[in-house]
C-alpha positions in Angstrom: -24.4 19.6 -28.4 -21.4 20.1 -26.0 -19.1 17.3 -26.9 -16.5 19.5 -28.6 -15.1 22.0 -26.2 -12.0 24.0 -25.4 -9.6 23.9 -22.5 -9.8 26.4 -19.7 -7.1 29.0 -19.6 -6.6 29.0 -23.4 -9.3 31.3 -24.7 -10.6 30.8 -28.2 -9.8 33.8 -30.5 -13.5 34.6 -30.8 -14.6 33.5 -27.3 -15.3 37.1 -26.3 -18.3 36.9 -28.6 -20.1 34.3 -26.5 -20.9 33.9 -22.8 -18.3 31.9 -20.8 -19.0 28.2 -20.9 -21.3 28.5 -24.0 -21.7 25.2 -25.8 -20.9 24.5 -29.4 -23.4 26.0 -31.8 -25.2 24.1 -34.6 -23.0 25.7 -37.2 -19.9 24.6 -35.3 -21.3 21.1 -35.1 -22.0 21.1 -38.9 -18.4 22.2 -39.6 -16.9 19.4 -37.5 -19.3 16.9 -39.0 -18.2 18.0 -42.5 -14.6 17.5 -41.5 -15.2 14.0 -40.3 -17.3 13.1 -43.4 -14.7 14.6 -45.7 -11.9 12.6 -44.1 -13.9 9.4 -44.3 -14.6 9.8 -48.0 -11.1 11.0 -49.1 -8.8 9.3 -46.5 -7.4 6.6 -48.8 -6.6 9.1 -51.5 -5.0 11.6 -49.1 -2.9 8.9 -47.4 -1.3 8.0 -50.8 0.3 11.4 -50.4 1.2 10.8 -46.8 -1.5 13.1 -45.6 -2.7 11.4 -42.4 -5.6 12.0 -40.1 -3.5 13.6 -37.4 -2.0 16.1 -39.8 -5.4 16.9 -41.3 -7.3 17.5 -38.0 -4.5 19.3 -36.2 -4.2 21.7 -39.2 -8.0 22.0 -39.3 -8.2 22.8 -35.6 -5.5 25.4 -35.9 -6.9 27.1 -39.0 -10.5 27.1 -37.8 -9.7 28.8 -34.6 -6.9 31.2 -35.5 -6.5 33.8 -38.3 -8.9 34.7 -41.1 -10.5 31.2 -41.3 -11.4 31.1 -37.6 -15.1 30.2 -38.0 -15.5 28.0 -34.9 -17.1 30.2 -32.2 -17.0 28.0 -29.1 -15.9 29.3 -25.7 -13.7 27.5 -23.2 -15.2 24.7 -21.0 -13.6 23.4 -17.8 -14.6 19.8 -17.8 -15.8 18.4 -21.1 -12.4 18.5 -22.8 -11.0 16.4 -20.0 -13.9 14.0 -20.3 -13.3 13.7 -24.1 -9.6 13.0 -23.6 -10.2 10.5 -20.8 -12.9 8.7 -22.8 -10.6 8.5 -25.8 -7.6 7.2 -23.8 -9.8 4.6 -22.1 -11.0 3.2 -25.4 -7.5 3.3 -26.9 -6.0 1.5 -23.9 -8.7 -1.2 -23.9 -8.7 -1.9 -27.7 -4.9 -1.9 -28.0 -4.5 -4.3 -25.1 -7.3 -6.5 -26.4 -5.6 -6.8 -29.8 -2.3 -7.9 -28.4 -3.1 -11.6 -28.0 -0.5 -12.5 -25.4 -1.0 -16.2 -25.9 0.1 -15.9 -29.5 3.3 -13.9 -28.8 5.4 -16.7 -27.3 7.7 -16.7 -30.3 8.6 -13.0 -29.9 8.1 -12.7 -26.1 11.8 -12.1 -25.6 11.9 -9.2 -28.1 8.7 -7.7 -26.7 10.1 -7.9 -23.1 13.3 -6.2 -24.3 11.4 -3.2 -25.8 8.8 -2.9 -23.0 10.9 -3.9 -20.0 14.3 -2.3 -21.0 13.9 0.2 -23.8 10.7 1.9 -22.4 12.0 2.6 -18.8 15.3 3.8 -20.3 13.4 6.1 -22.7 11.4 7.5 -19.8 14.5 8.0 -17.7 16.6 9.6 -20.5 13.7 11.8 -21.5 13.2 12.9 -17.9 16.9 13.7 -17.4 17.0 15.7 -20.7 13.9 17.7 -19.9 15.3 18.5 -16.4 18.7 19.5 -17.8 17.2 21.8 -20.4 14.6 23.4 -18.0 15.5 22.6 -14.4 13.4 25.5 -13.2 10.2 23.6 -14.2 10.9 20.9 -11.5 11.5 17.2 -11.6 7.8 16.3 -11.7 7.1 18.2 -14.9 10.3 16.7 -16.3 9.0 13.3 -15.5 5.7 14.2 -17.1 7.5 15.1 -20.3 9.6 12.0 -20.3 6.8 9.7 -19.6 4.2 11.4 -21.9 6.6 11.2 -24.9 7.7 7.6 -24.3 4.6 5.8 -25.8 4.6 5.2 -29.5 1.8 5.2 -32.1 2.4 2.8 -35.0 -0.6 4.3 -36.8 1.5 7.3 -37.7 3.8 5.0 -39.6 1.1 3.3 -41.6 3.1 3.2 -44.8 5.7 1.0 -43.1 3.3 -1.0 -41.0 1.2 -2.2 -44.0 4.1 -2.7 -46.4 4.5 -6.4 -47.0 8.1 -6.0 -48.0 8.9 -5.4 -44.4 9.0 -8.8 -42.6 5.8 -9.4 -40.6 7.8 -10.2 -37.5 9.3 -6.7 -37.4 5.9 -5.0 -38.2 4.2 -7.0 -35.5 7.0 -6.3 -33.0 6.6 -2.5 -33.5 2.8 -2.9 -33.4 2.8 -4.8 -30.1 5.2 -2.4 -28.6 2.9 0.5 -29.6 -0.2 -1.3 -28.3 1.3 -1.9 -24.8 3.7 1.0 -24.0 1.0 3.6 -23.6 -0.7 1.5 -20.9 2.6 0.9 -19.2 3.6 4.6 -19.3 0.2 5.8 -18.1 1.0 5.1 -14.4 4.2 7.1 -14.6 2.3 10.0 -16.2 -0.4 10.0 -13.5 2.2 9.9 -10.7 4.0 12.8 -12.3 0.7 14.7 -12.5 0.0 14.0 -8.9 3.5 15.0 -7.9 3.3 18.3 -9.8 -0.1 19.1 -8.4 1.0 18.6 -4.8 4.6 19.6 -5.0 5.6 15.9 -4.4 4.2 15.9 -0.9 2.9 12.5 0.3 -0.7 13.4 0.8 -4.1 12.1 -0.1 -3.6 13.0 -3.7 0.1 12.6 -4.0 2.3 9.9 -5.6 1.7 7.2 -2.9 -2.1 7.5 -3.3 -1.7 7.4 -7.1 0.3 4.1 -6.8 -2.5 2.6 -4.6 -5.0 3.6 -7.2 -3.0 2.0 -9.9 -3.0 -1.3 -8.0 -6.8 -1.2 -7.4 -7.3 -0.3 -11.1 -5.5 -3.5 -12.2 -7.7 -5.6 -9.9 -10.9 -4.0 -11.1 -9.9 -4.2 -14.8 -8.9 -7.8 -14.7 -12.2 -8.7 -13.0 -14.4 -6.7 -15.4 -12.5 -7.6 -18.6 -12.0 -11.3 -17.7 -15.6 -11.8 -16.7 -16.8 -9.9 -19.8 -14.6 -12.0 -22.0 -15.8 -15.3 -20.6 -19.5 -14.2 -20.9 -19.0 -13.0 -24.5 -17.2 -16.2 -25.4 -20.0 -18.3 -23.9 -22.8 -16.2 -25.4 -21.4 -16.3 -29.0 -20.7 -20.1 -28.7 -24.4 -20.7 -27.8 -25.7 -18.1 -30.3 -27.2 -15.8 -27.6 -25.6 -12.6 -28.9 -27.1 -10.8 -31.8 -24.4 -9.8 -34.3 -25.7 -6.2 -34.5 -25.3 -5.7 -30.7 -22.2 -7.8 -29.9 -19.8 -4.9 -30.9 -21.6 -2.3 -28.7 -21.6 -4.8 -25.9 -17.7 -4.8 -25.9 -17.8 -1.0 -26.1 -19.9 -1.0 -23.0 -17.5 -3.4 -21.4 -14.6 -1.0 -22.1 -16.5 1.9 -20.6 -17.6 -0.3 -17.7 -13.9 -1.2 -16.9 -12.9 2.5 -16.9 -16.0 3.7 -14.9 -15.8 0.9 -12.4 -12.1 1.7 -11.7 -13.0 5.3 -11.1 -16.1 4.5 -9.0 -14.1 2.2 -6.7 -11.5 4.9 -6.2 -9.0 3.1 -8.4 -7.3 4.3 -11.6 -9.7 4.1 -14.5 -7.0 4.1 -17.3 -5.2 1.2 -15.8 -8.6 -0.5 -15.3 -9.3 -0.1 -19.0 -5.9 -1.3 -20.0 -6.0 -4.4 -17.7 -9.6 -5.0 -18.7 -8.5 -5.1 -22.4 -5.8 -7.6 -21.7 -8.1 -9.7 -19.6 -10.9 -9.5 -22.3 -8.5 -10.5 -25.1 -7.2 -13.5 -23.1 -10.6 -14.7 -21.8 -12.6 -13.9 -25.0 -10.1 -15.5 -27.4 -11.0 -15.7 -31.0 -14.7 -15.4 -30.4 -14.2 -12.0 -28.8 -11.7 -10.6 -31.4 -14.3 -10.0 -34.2 -16.2 -7.6 -31.8 -13.3 -5.2 -31.3 -13.6 -3.2 -34.5 -16.7 -1.4 -33.1 -14.6 -0.2 -30.1 -11.7 0.7 -32.4 -13.9 2.7 -34.8 -15.5 4.5 -31.9 -12.1 5.3 -30.5 -11.0 6.4 -34.0 -13.9 8.8 -34.2 -13.2 10.4 -30.9 -9.5 10.5 -31.6 -10.2 12.7 -34.6 -12.0 15.1 -32.2 -9.0 15.0 -29.9 -6.6 15.9 -32.7 -8.9 18.7 -33.7 -9.0 20.1 -30.2 -5.2 19.6 -29.9 -4.8 21.8 -33.0 -7.2 24.4 -31.7 -5.8 24.8 -28.2 -2.2 23.6 -28.0 -0.4 24.3 -31.3 -0.6 28.1 -31.4 0.5 28.7 -27.7 3.3 26.1 -28.2 4.5 27.9 -31.4 4.4 31.3 -29.7 6.5 30.0 -26.8 8.9 28.0 -29.0 12.5 28.2 -27.8 15.8 26.6 -28.9 15.5 24.3 -25.8 12.1 23.0 -26.9 13.2 22.5 -30.5 16.4 20.7 -29.3 14.4 18.4 -27.0 11.9 17.6 -29.8 14.7 16.5 -32.1 16.6 14.5 -29.5 13.4 12.9 -28.2 12.7 11.4 -31.7 16.3 10.3 -32.2 18.7 9.8 -29.3 16.1 9.4 -26.5 14.3 6.8 -28.4 17.0 5.1 -30.5 19.7 4.6 -27.9 17.5 2.7 -25.5 16.1 0.6 -28.3 19.7 -0.2 -29.5 20.6 -1.2 -25.9 17.6 -3.3 -25.4 18.0 -5.2 -28.7 21.7 -5.7 -28.4 22.5 -9.4 -28.9 19.1 -10.2 -30.4 20.7 -10.9 -33.8 18.3 -8.6 -35.7 21.0 -6.7 -37.6 21.9 -3.1 -37.5 19.3 -2.1 -40.2 16.5 -3.7 -38.2 17.5 -2.1 -34.9 17.7 1.3 -36.6 14.3 0.8 -38.2 12.7 -0.2 -34.9 14.4 2.7 -33.1 13.3 5.3 -35.7 9.7 4.1 -36.0 8.6 5.2 -32.6 6.1 8.0 -33.6 4.6 10.0 -30.8 0.9 10.3 -31.3 -2.5 10.1 -29.7 -1.5 8.9 -26.2 1.0 11.8 -25.9 -1.7 14.3 -27.0 -4.1 13.0 -24.5 -1.6 13.2 -21.7 -0.9 16.8 -22.7 -4.6 17.7 -22.6 -5.0 16.0 -19.2 -2.0 18.0 -17.9 -3.6 21.3 -19.0 -6.8 20.4 -17.3 -5.3 19.0 -14.1 -2.5 21.5 -13.6 -3.7 24.6 -15.5 -2.0 26.3 -18.4 0.3 28.3 -16.2 1.9 25.3 -14.5 1.6 22.8 -17.3 2.3 25.2 -20.1 6.1 24.5 -20.5 5.6 20.8 -20.5 2.7 20.9 -22.8 4.7 23.1 -25.2 7.5 20.5 -25.4 5.0 17.6 -25.9 3.2 19.6 -28.6 6.2 20.5 -30.6 7.6 16.9 -30.4 4.3 15.4 -31.5 4.0 17.8 -34.4 7.5 17.1 -35.5 6.8 13.3 -35.2 3.6 13.5 -37.2 5.5 15.2 -40.1 8.8 13.3 -39.9 7.4 9.8 -39.4 4.6 10.3 -41.8 6.9 11.5 -44.6 9.6 8.8 -44.0 7.4 5.7 -43.6 7.2 4.7 -47.2 10.7 5.5 -48.4 12.5 4.1 -45.4 10.4 0.9 -45.5 11.3 0.4 -49.1 15.0 1.0 -48.5 14.9 -1.3 -45.5 13.2 -4.0 -47.5 16.0 -3.9 -50.1 18.7 -4.1 -47.4 17.2 -7.2 -45.6 15.9 -8.9 -48.7 18.4 -11.7 -48.3 17.5 -12.4 -44.7 13.7 -11.7 -44.9 12.7 -15.3 -44.4 14.8 -15.5 -41.2 13.2 -12.3 -39.9 9.7 -13.4 -40.8 9.7 -16.6 -38.9 8.0 -19.8 -39.8 4.4 -19.1 -38.8 3.7 -15.5 -38.1 0.1 -14.6 -37.2 -1.4 -11.7 -39.1 -0.7 -8.2 -37.7 -3.8 -6.8 -35.9 -5.1 -3.6 -37.3 -4.8 -0.6 -35.0 -6.6 2.7 -34.9 -6.2 4.9 -38.0 -4.3 2.3 -39.9 -6.4 1.8 -43.0 -3.9 1.2 -45.8 -3.8 -2.6 -45.8 -6.1 -2.7 -48.7 -4.1 -0.2 -50.8 -1.4 -1.0 -53.3 1.0 -2.0 -50.6 -1.1 -4.9 -49.5 -0.6 -8.3 -51.1 -3.5 -10.4 -52.4 -5.2 -12.8 -50.1 -3.3 -16.0 -49.5 0.0 -14.4 -50.3 1.6 -16.1 -47.3 2.1 -15.7 -43.6 3.9 -12.5 -44.0 0.8 -10.6 -45.2 -1.0 -8.2 -42.8 -4.5 -9.0 -41.8 -7.3 -7.1 -43.5 -9.4 -4.8 -41.4 -12.0 -6.8 -39.5 -15.4 -6.1 -40.7 -13.9 -3.8 -43.4 
C-alpha cells in the first residue's frame, strides 16, 4: 500500500529507520484508516464545536510525524504525493464545476461576474505585489505563485455560515458559486507561475508560453470529454440503461478521463477536469446531478489524506521558518488582500455594507491552496519553493482556525443586521444551494425542516 507518502526533501522524523522510498507499512495503513473511520463516526459531534476535518487531519498529520506521538514510519517518496495531490485537485475541480449549474445562475450572473471577473484578478494582483514587496529576493514568479495559490476560496471551511438558514440563500449561494469556480480560474495562473519559477521565466518548451498553450488545449479536451459524457449519461438514464449502482462510478471515471485525456494529449489536465465538469453539468442537466455525490465523496476521502500529508510535511518546516513578514502576509491576505477587491467589485451592487463585509471575510483558504503548495514542493523542490510554501501554509492554517471559529457567530450577527431586508436579498425563487465537499452540517440544528421555503439549503444528495 503506497497511496500515502511524503514529499521529497522533507524527511520524516523517523525516515532513517527505513530504506529510502519504502512504502507505508500495514501499521501505518491501520492508523490512517482509524483516523478516517473516527472522523466519519464523530464528525457531526465535533463540528458542533467548530472542529472541522481540515483542523483534525492537519493536527493528526503533525502529531503523528513529530514529537513523542510520531508513530507513522513512512519514508519520503518522490512521485506518489504529487499524484495524490493532482488526483485530488482534478476531482475537486470537476465536481465543483459540475455543481455550479450555469443555466440556473442567470439571476445572479452579474454578481458572480463581479467576484470572478473583478475581485479574483485584483486579489491575485494585490497578493502578488504584497508577496514581492515583503520578499523581493524570492523573485516575481514565486510572488505570483503565492498570490494565485491563496486567491481561491473554500466555502467548506465556513460550513457554519454556509448552512445557516438565517443567512439569505442568495448570499450563501453567491459565496458557494465563487468558491466552486475560482480555484479552476486561478489554476492556470498557478501553473504559469510554476513554469516560470522552474525555468527562470525563459520562453522555452516548458516555460509560460508553453503553459498557456497547454491550458487552451485542456479546455478543448475537457469540453469534448465532459460534454459527450454528459449527453451519454443523460440519454442512458432517460432510457433506463444505467444501473443505479454503477452510474456514480461512471461519472468518477469521466472525471478521471477528462484529466488523463488532457495530460495524454499534452494539454493541461487540471483545466481539462474543470472544463469537463462545466460541460458535464450543462450537458447532463438534472439527470446527471444525482450522480455527482459519488465523485464528491471520493474527492472528500482523498482530500482528508491531502490534509494529513499537509500536516505531516509542511506545517513543522513552516513554523520553524516563521518570520514577521510571513505572519504579516498571512493576516493581510485574509483581510486587506481579499476584502478590498471584493468591496471594489461589489460597489454599486446595492447589497449593503454588512453583506459586502460578510462576503469579503468569508473567503477561507483551503484545499486548493494546499494542493498548489504540495505541487510546488514537488515541481520546484523544497529549497526553491520553501519560502512560498511557508507563506501558503501559515495563511491556510490561520484561515482554518479563524474562519472555522467565526462562521457561526458572524453568521448569527449578520442575520440580525439584515433581518429587515432578508426577503430582498433572498430573491423570489432561489434554487437550493448545492452541497460541496466537507460541508455536512445541513442536517444539523441549523437546517430548517423540509419545505421551509426557497431559502433553505438543499440536503446532501444521497445522504
